[in-house]
N, C-alpha and C positions, 0 to 999 in steps of 0.2 A: 106682444102678442098671447092668448090663450094658450094654455097647455096644449099639446099636440102629442100623437100617437109616436112612440119613439122607439130605437134599437137600445134596449139596455145591456151594458156592459157590464161582465161579471169578471173575476181572475183569469177564467179561463180564456173569454176573450181577449184581455189584454194581453197571454199569451201569443196570440196571433196577430196582434196590430201591426207588429213591424215588418211580418210578411205579404199581409194584404190591406187595403183601404177597404171601407163597409162599403157592400153593395146599395146601399141602399139607404141613404143620409138623412131624408126629410126635411126635416130641421132639426137635427142631432145637435144638441146642447150639452149632452153629458155621457157620454163613454166614460168607462172607468177605469181604474188599473190602481192596484192595492197599492198602498205604501207605510213603511214603517210608521209606527205613531210615537211622535216626540213630544215631550213636554213644552209647555207653552215658555216661552222666552221673556225676561224682564221687560216692563215697557219703557217706551221714553218719551219725551213731550211730543206737541204736535208740531210737523213741519210749519214753517211761511207758508203762505198762501200763493197760488200759481199765479205768475207774472203771465197777464194779459198778452193775445197776441193779435195779429191785425190780418190772418186769413180762416176762414173758416174749412177744414178738410172736411173731405166726403169719402167713404167707402160705402159699402154695400153688406149685406147681410148674403152669405155663399154656401149655406148647409154646411159651415165648418168643413169646408173643400176648397182646398188653395187651387187648385185647377178652375175653379166655376169664378176663382177672382181675377184669375187671369185673362178668362173670356170676357166678364165682365169690362175690364181693362181695354181690350181689343175693342168691343164694340162701342165704348165709350168715346176711344181715342185720347184717353188721358191715363196715365197713370194713377191709381189711388195713394196716400198719400199715408195710410193704417189700415190695419184691421181691425174688424170685431168677431173676436171670437168665445163663445159659449164654452165652459169649460162641465166638468159632470156634475150630474145634479141626483144619478141614481142613489150614491151610497154615502156613506163618510170617508170611506178611503177613497173613493173617487175625487171627492172634494179636497182631500188633504196630498192629493198627486195629481198635478195636473200635467205631468211631463208629457203625457203622449199627445196631448193639444199644441205645446211648445214645441215638441220635433216635428209636427207635423205641418207648421208654416215655417220653421227656421230659414229653410231656403228663399222665401220670399223677402228676409231680409226685411222688413217693416215694424214698425213699431205697433204693438197692440191694445184695443180697448177689452181688458178682459172681464167677460162678465160670469162673475164668480158667486156662485150659487149658497144661499144662507144656510139652509137646512136642508137634506134629501127629503125623499118622498115618505110619509108615515113617520116622520121625526115629531119634536115636539118645541115649539119656538119659545114654550117658558122655560123649556131644561136648556136650550141654547142661550138664554138671557142671563142663565144664573154660571155662564162660564163654563160649563161641564164638559163643551168641545171646542174651547180653546185651542188645543195640541192641534188639531185638524188646519185651523186657520193660519196658525204659523208655518207649519210644514208646506201648507200652499203657497206663503209668503215667500219661503225660503226659495223654492224652485221658481215663482216669477218676480224674484227679483234682480235673475240671473238674465232675463230678458232684456230687447233692444228697446232703449227708454226713444222717449218721444223730444222731437228737437230741444224741448225746452228743460232736457235732464230726467223727467219725470216719468214712472210705471202708470197709466191709468187703470182705474179698476171700478167697474158698475157694479154696485151691491144690492141686493133684494129687488130689482126691475119690478114696476107693474104692482107694486106692493096694494095699491089701494083699489087693486081687483079680489078674486077670489077664487083664482085657478093655479096659485101657487102655494105651495106649505108656509111659505112666509107671508102670507096674506095678512095684512095689518089692522083691517078691521075688527075693533073688539080687542083688540090683542096690539094695541099700538106702543104700550109700555114695554112689553114683549120685545116688539120689532126695535124698538129704537135701543133697548141696553143690548138686545142681539147684534144689530149695526155697530153699537160702541165697541162691543168685543174684537168685531172684526177689526175693524181699523185698528185699535189698539194692537190688537196682536199681529197685525201687518206691520206697523211702524216700529214694533220691537226687534221687526228683522231691519227695515232699513227706510230712512226716511223719504225717499224717492218716490212712495207709493201718493196718489191722488184719489181721490174717491167722490165718483157720482151716487148720487141719492135722485133717484129715477121715480115717475109714476106712469100711471096709463091715462089716457084722454078717454073723457066719456063717463068716469064713474063719480058717482054724487057720495062719495065717502069725502070728508076734509083730511087733505093729505097732512095739511099741516100738524096735527095732531099725531102725526109719527114722524117728525121730523127730527132727526138725532141731534142737531144742534151744530153752529157754525164751525166750531172747533173739530168736527168731526165728518163735515161736507164740505169738499171742493167746488167742485160741479152739481148743477141743478139741472137735473133732466128732465125729458118727457118722450112717450113714445104716443104716436098719432098715427089713424088709418083712415083715407076716404073709404068708410064704408057704405053703399048705397043704398042697406038696409038700413041703416040708424041718420044718415045724414040726405041732403038736398044729391037730386041728380046734376043742379048747375053746379060746375067747377070751382065759380066764383062764390055764389051761394053758399057752400060746402066749407070753404078755407075761411069764411067769414064765421061759421058756425063754429069751426075748431077753434079759431082766433079767438070768440067772445064768448066763450062758455064760461061760464062761474071758475071753473077748474081748466083752462085752454091755455092757449100762446101765451095772451096778454097776463094774464095770471102768472104763468112761469116768470116770465121776465120781468114781469112787475116786482114779485118777490124775490129774484133775484138779484135786480137792480138795488134794493132795499139793504141785502145782505152782503154787497159788494161780491158777488158770485159771478162768476161766467155762468154758461146755460150748454147743454146740448141737446139734441134730439138723435137719439139713440137707436130708433127705428121709425120709419115713415112709410108710407108705400100709398099709392094712385091704384086708379082700376079705369078701366076705358080709353078710346082715342078720342077724346074732348079734354083732356088732363092738364091741355097745355096752358091755360090759366091760371089754375091751380098750383102748379110748378112756378110760373113765373112770381105770384103772390106769394109763395112760400121763400124762393131766393130773394126777393126783394124785402123780406120778413128778416130774414137771417141775416143779410148784409148790412141792415140797421142795428144791429144787437150784438153782443158779446156773446157770439154762439163760438164754442171752441172744434165743435164737431158734430156731424150728421153721419148717418147710415140708412141708404133706401134699403128697401126690403125688396131684392131683386130675385125672389124665388116664386115660386107657388104653394109653400106647402103653410097651412094653418092661414093665408090670405095670399089668394091669387094675385100676385101683383108684378111679376117678371116683366120688364121692358126691353129686356136682350133678347128676348123671343120674336120679336117681328111681328108681332099682331096688331099692335096700335103706334104705325108709323107718327106719325101726327104726336102723340104723346112722346115718342123717344125722340124726335125732334127738336122738341122742344127741351127735353131734360139733357140732352147733349149740349144744347145751346147756353145753358144756364148754367151747366158746373162743367164745362171745359168749352169755353169761346176761343182758346188758341189753344188745339190738339198739341199735342206732345206733354205741355207743361202739367202740372200735378192738378187732378180735378180738387176743384173746390170752389168758392165765393171770396171775393173781396170784400172787405170791408168799407162801407161808406162812410167819410167822415161824417 
């Protein structure tokens, strides 16, 4: 998603974090907390590839608010199997110390897809590509390594999401080599701490940049991901045509799945969303698409920050019913999609 208005966090904010929750989350990806700076540890070899799974798990964007996840589960009728959490993007110290976010979601006792910023605002991707900031990646890894693993024993991290757009400081267009070098530095830093980490390389739908120019390589990528949204101002208003457009675009769903299959990698749709009360066909087509591919997880954008896609509000009853039928066909079981043989 395009960068949004945010509530920046500083050292003084962090000192009050334990006493109160932020009053307005918006799409808070980046609360900060200061951390002592540590030197990078020696690097270790790459871990083995992630084992394939037979079930695609579902979660939802919740403005980094655990209460909103619980509300989503109640509305859906199924528990989510994992969480998606954005850590700090405001400062290097915030990137290096994600403990506030870890503590925020600890009580839910679920594995997390950690979206970790590559660099903060007003920082240089070229400097990061030189390895100048590796110590922050190491300290972030030291904190995240202690979090609850996924059922396969891994801890999943999404780096440099939507890098083919121009709204994040790690935008790769024209800086592809620096993006790749920075991505590799982060992966090496995390692996120096633990071999449990697995990394998602993520692109945004609808951009003209060739994303493969910024692919870090098979040794550094475990999951190939995409974010996409049905935006009526850019896509057909007909739900079937809208989905087919996203699927068949030069760098759309088919591109992602074909590329991942050639690399022997699973895929993920870490952010996606719909709008309006006629979205049932779109939802059903996406469910069928996921069931036919090796998709590890999806995360629905159940919020109105940046993209007005909240389904649990009750304003789009037909679309809501279709979503529940697609992702929670048996109430009480974990939300997700069984793969078709």
